[in-house]
N, C-alpha and C positions, 0 to 999 in steps of 0.2 A: 504493500500500498504506500502511497506518497506520503511523504513527510509535511506536517503543517507547518507554515512559517508564523511567526508572531502576528504577523499583519494578517494571515488568513485567520488566527484565532480572534484578533481584533474585529475582523469583520463578521465573524460568526456571531459575535454579540449583538451586531447590528442587524445582521441579515443571516437567519437562522438556518438556511439552507446552504448546501454546498455540495459537490462533486468529488466521488473517489474512484480509483481505477483498482480492481480485484488483481493481486497476482499471486499464483499458486494455487494448489488443489483443495486446500483444507476445508471448502464451503461445498463442494460438489456432492448432490446434483443440483443444489439451489443456486449457487453462483459459480462462473467457471472463469479462469484466468483470461483477463482482457475485458471482462464486464465492467460496464460504468455504473455507478451506483448514485441515486440521490440521496443524500444524508440532511436529517434534520438534527441541527446541533442543539444541545440541551432539552430534547424531548425525553418524556417520562418513559422509561424504561420498564417492561413487564416480562415475566417469564415468557421465554418463546420467541421474544423479538431478536431480529437479526441488527446487530449493535456494530460500531466502530469505536475501538478502544486503543490506548496506548499500551504497548508492550510493558508488562510490570518491570521488566528487568532491561530492556532498552526503550526508553520512553520517547526516542526519536523515531521508532518504527510504530506504524498505525496498522492494526489488526481488525480483521472483519470476524466475526464469530457469533454464536447464537447464545443469548443470555438464558440459560438453564435454569436458575434459580437464585434468589437471594439468601447468603448465608452471614453469619457475623464477619464482618469486614467486607463485605462488598458482594460482587456478582460472581457465581461458578459459570465459567463461559465454556462451551462446546462449538467444535466445528461438526458440519454435516457429515463430513467425510472421518469416519471413527479412525480410518488406516494412516490420516495424513500426519495427526498429533499437532503439537504448537497450541495446546488450550491449557485450560485450568487442570488437566490431568497432569501437566508437565510444572506448570506454575502457580497452581493453587488458586485462591481467591483473587479475582481483582478489584481493588479500591474502587469505591462509586466515585471519586474524582477522576479517573483514568478512562471512564466510560463516557466518551465524547458525545455521542448522538445514536439515532435510530435510524435504520435505511428502510426507506420508503419505496424506492422504484428501482427495478435494475433495467437496463438498456445494453442490447447486445450489437456491437458495430458489425457492420456488413464486413462480409470478408471479400476479399479481392476477387475470387473466381465465381462469385455470386452475379452471374452477368444473365442467365437465361430467365424469361419472364417467371418461370414456376420458381426458380431458386430465388428470385426476389420478391415474389408473393409469400413465400415460407418465410422470408426473412420478415417482412413488413408485419405478420400475423404474430411472430413471438418475440420480435425484437424488444419491445418495451413491455415489462410485467411488473406488476406490484409484487412487493415481497412482502408474503404473509406470516403472520404470527405462527409457528408450528411448536406445537407442545411435545412433538416426540422425541425432541432432544431432552427434555425431563424425564421423559419415560426411559431413554438411554442411560441417563444418569443412574437412575435407581437399578437398573438392571446389572450395572458394573458391579 
C-alpha cells in the first residue's frame, strides 16, 4: 500500500475520502493486486469491515485487512487469504489509533489486453464494486 504523507493526513482531516492501491495477495478473493480503493478516513469501524491501517511495527507501511473483532487494546485484523499471513496472527492486536479508515469501494483498472467488445463489457460490469462487511473473518478467527 502507498505511504501517506503528512500533507495527505492533513487533507484527510478536511476531505475524509482518499484513494489507495492494493499490493500483494493477502485480501484475495475480495481484493486483488492492483485494485484501487475508495477509503473513508476516520470512519467508524465495525467487525467485518475492510480497513486501511498502519502496520504496527512499520508505521510508514499501510496495510489493508478485515477488522475481525474488537479486543482489549484495539482491533484483531485478518486477511481474507488465510495462506498469505501478515495479519494479527503475526503481530497481535492493532491499536485503535493505527486504524486509519474504512474501505467503501473497489475499482479494478482495465488490463491492456482487453480490447474486444466482450472483454470491455465484462470489465465494465465488474470494475467498480462496493466492499461489503463480511463476518466470515470473525468465524474464521473462532475456528483457529
